[in-house]
C-alpha positions as CSV (number, residue, x, y, z in Angstrom):
1,M,0.0,0.0,0.0
2,K,2.9,2.4,0.8
3,S,4.4,1.8,-2.6
4,V,1.1,2.6,-4.3
5,L,0.7,5.8,-2.3
6,A,4.3,6.8,-3.1
7,A,3.7,6.2,-6.8
8,V,0.6,8.4,-6.7
9,L,2.4,11.2,-4.9
10,A,5.3,11.0,-7.2
11,T,3.1,11.2,-10.2
12,A,1.2,14.2,-8.7
13,S,4.4,16.0,-8.0
14,I,5.5,15.9,-11.6
15,S,2.1,16.8,-13.1
16,T,1.9,19.8,-15.5
17,P,1.1,23.0,-13.8
18,S,-2.2,24.7,-14.7
19,P,-2.2,28.1,-16.5
20,A,-3.3,29.7,-13.2
21,E,-0.1,28.4,-11.6
22,T,2.0,29.9,-14.4
23,G,0.5,33.4,-14.5
24,G,-2.1,32.4,-17.1
25,T,0.5,31.2,-19.6
26,T,0.8,27.7,-21.1
27,Y,4.3,26.8,-22.3
28,L,4.8,24.4,-25.2
29,D,7.8,22.9,-26.9
30,C,6.9,22.4,-30.6
31,T,8.6,21.0,-33.7
32,L,7.6,22.2,-37.1
33,E,9.2,20.3,-40.0
34,G,12.3,19.6,-37.8
35,A,12.6,23.1,-36.4
36,S,12.2,23.6,-32.7
37,W,9.9,26.3,-31.3
38,Q,9.3,27.4,-27.8
39,V,5.7,28.7,-27.6
40,S,3.9,30.6,-24.9
41,L,0.2,30.9,-25.0
42,N,-1.7,33.5,-22.9
43,E,-5.4,33.1,-23.4
44,E,-6.2,35.9,-21.0
45,A,-4.2,38.4,-23.0
46,G,-5.1,36.8,-26.4
47,Q,-1.4,36.5,-27.2
48,V,1.0,33.9,-28.5
49,S,4.8,34.4,-28.4
50,Y,7.4,32.0,-29.7
51,I,11.1,31.6,-30.3
52,A,11.9,30.1,-33.7
53,A,15.3,30.3,-35.3
54,K,16.6,32.6,-32.5
55,V,13.8,35.1,-33.3
56,V,11.3,36.2,-30.7
57,V,7.8,36.9,-32.0
58,F,4.7,38.2,-30.3
59,E,1.3,37.9,-32.0
60,K,-2.4,38.4,-31.2
61,A,-4.2,35.0,-31.3
62,V,-7.7,33.7,-31.3
63,F,-8.4,31.1,-28.6
64,T,-11.4,28.7,-29.3
65,S,-12.4,25.7,-27.3
66,D,-10.3,23.4,-29.5
67,K,-7.7,25.6,-31.3
68,V,-5.4,28.6,-31.0
69,V,-5.0,30.5,-34.3
70,W,-2.8,33.4,-35.3
71,E,-1.7,34.9,-38.6
72,N,1.3,37.0,-39.8
73,S,3.1,37.7,-43.0
74,V,4.4,34.1,-43.2
75,G,1.1,32.4,-42.9
76,R,-1.6,31.1,-40.7
77,F,-0.7,29.0,-37.6
78,V,-3.0,26.6,-35.8
79,I,-2.3,24.7,-32.6
80,D,-4.9,22.0,-31.9
81,R,-5.7,22.1,-28.1
82,V,-6.8,18.5,-28.1
83,D,-4.0,16.6,-29.8
84,L,-1.3,19.4,-29.7
85,S,-0.7,19.3,-33.4
86,L,0.7,22.4,-35.1
87,K,-0.1,23.4,-38.7
88,M,1.2,26.4,-40.7
89,T,-0.4,27.2,-44.0
90,S,0.6,29.8,-46.6
91,G,-1.4,29.7,-49.8
92,D,-1.2,26.1,-51.1
93,F,1.8,25.3,-48.9
94,M,1.4,23.5,-45.6
95,M,3.7,22.4,-42.9
96,R,2.8,20.1,-40.0
97,G,4.3,19.7,-36.6
98,V,3.6,18.6,-33.0
99,C,3.8,20.3,-29.6
100,K,4.1,19.0,-26.1
101,I,3.4,20.8,-22.8
102,S,6.6,22.1,-21.4
103,P,7.1,21.6,-17.7
104,V,7.8,24.8,-15.8
105,P,10.7,24.7,-13.4
106,K,10.1,26.0,-9.9
107,R,10.9,29.7,-10.0
108,A,12.5,32.0,-7.6
109,F,10.2,34.9,-8.5
């Protein structure tokens, strides 16, 4: 019984923090056609920010129950909130990727 309780507590301690615990922001590590992206989603502010190819970008985003969508001069980006897939379209061109929720380390401030 102790080992079961220890396993449950260990699992709970490494669970992903809620957006409320991270200041309303959800952090994702995404890969799009082999390129790594660090994505921050802030539904409260209606904003997405990401680091891709050493460039930091801030965009206004639309948050629906199942998607996060934003557009810029490159194309239209969609993150599926159910399966964490990432899609970028520009005209007839489309790239696909995948995201995973990034654990947030315990912070000092």
